N, C-alpha and C positions, 0 to 999 in steps of 0.2 A: 249158371251164369258164369260165364269167363270173360275176364276181364285183360287188355292187352295194352301197351303202353301206347298204341297209336291212338287211342280213344282219349289218353290225358295228355297227348301232345301239345294242345290250343291252352290246355287251362294255367290259371295263375300258379298256382303251387309248380309247374315244373319251371318256370322262369326265375329267374335269381335276382333278388332285389340290386337296385342300382345302390353301390357305396354312397353313403352320405357325405355332401360335399360343404364346406366350410364357405359361410357368406358374411364378408364385413359390410358393415354398416358405412356409412359415411362418414360417423363420427370415429368407428374402428379406424378407415383408413387416415383420418385425420390424424389421430393420434400417432400410428406407425410411423406416419412421415413425419409429426413433430419431434419424436423422442429425438433421430440423428439432428435432427437441425437445433434444436434448444441443447445438446451436447456439443456440438462445434462452437456454438456462439458461447458458453459456459467456458471451454477450452480456449477459444480466442481472447476471451476478457481476463481470464487468469495470467494469460502467456503476457498480456499486454502490459497487466497491473505488474508484475515481475519487474520484466524487463525497465518500465518506468520507475520502479522502487531500486533498481539497482545504478540506475543512468543518473537517478535525481536525490540520489542520498546523499546525507551531510558529509559521509566520509570517501565520497567519489567527486564532492565540489570541492570541498576544503583539500585534498589532499595535493594537489596540483598547486595551489595558491599559497605562498607563504606570508602571514601576519607580520604585522609589526615586532620588533624585538621589543618584550615586554619584562619587566623584573616584579616581583610580589612586594607586597608592604601591609603590614599590620596596621589597623584604623585604632588610633589611641583616645583617649578620653578628651574631647573638644579640640580633636581634630575635625578641620571640613574638605572639602575636594579644594578649596582655593587655598588651603596651607598644604595640603599633601600636593599638589599644582606646582605649587610656587619652592617647595621642598625637592621636589622630584626634576626640575626642570627651569631653574632662574632666570635662565637667560631667554626663553622662550613665552609665546603668549599664554598667557594663564588662561585665557576662554579657551583656546583651542588644545590645551594641553588638558582642560576640566573635560570639553567634549569629547577626546579620546579615552578617558578614565570611564566616562559616564558609558560609552559605547564597548568599549571592553567588559563592562563588570554586567553591563544590561540594567544599570539602575535607573533609569528611565525617570531622571529626576532629582530621585529621594536622595537622602542625605544618608551617608554610610553609617553603618553602626559601630560601636567600639566593640574590638577585637576583630572585626569582619577582616578578611584577607582581600586585598586588591591587586589588582592587575592595571600595571601602570607604564607608560614608555619607559624604556630601559634610557639610562646615562651615556653618555656616551664619552 
């Protein structure tokens, strides 16, 4: 018996297999689309935080405005804000001077301790 190629023309052995294609599931498509969206959102958030941090930093805010002229005073034993205020500005309203000293030093109503350095309004 003699075999020819014509006999095998229609057989499955002579047809080439189709290349396998990658099929993405719905979940895979969502992941591939979501990665760039999340990366862009993170980039925008970081950029906004950076620029807001620069614009609202204490150095940027305080550099434009000059505060009141001050001098430094060391608190001695027995000193109170009242005695310091009357010594620094005897002609001024004592309550206003105490409020200024409190604001300059962040005392928030507490009494200064002996040896503590306080900023007080400069005398003219």
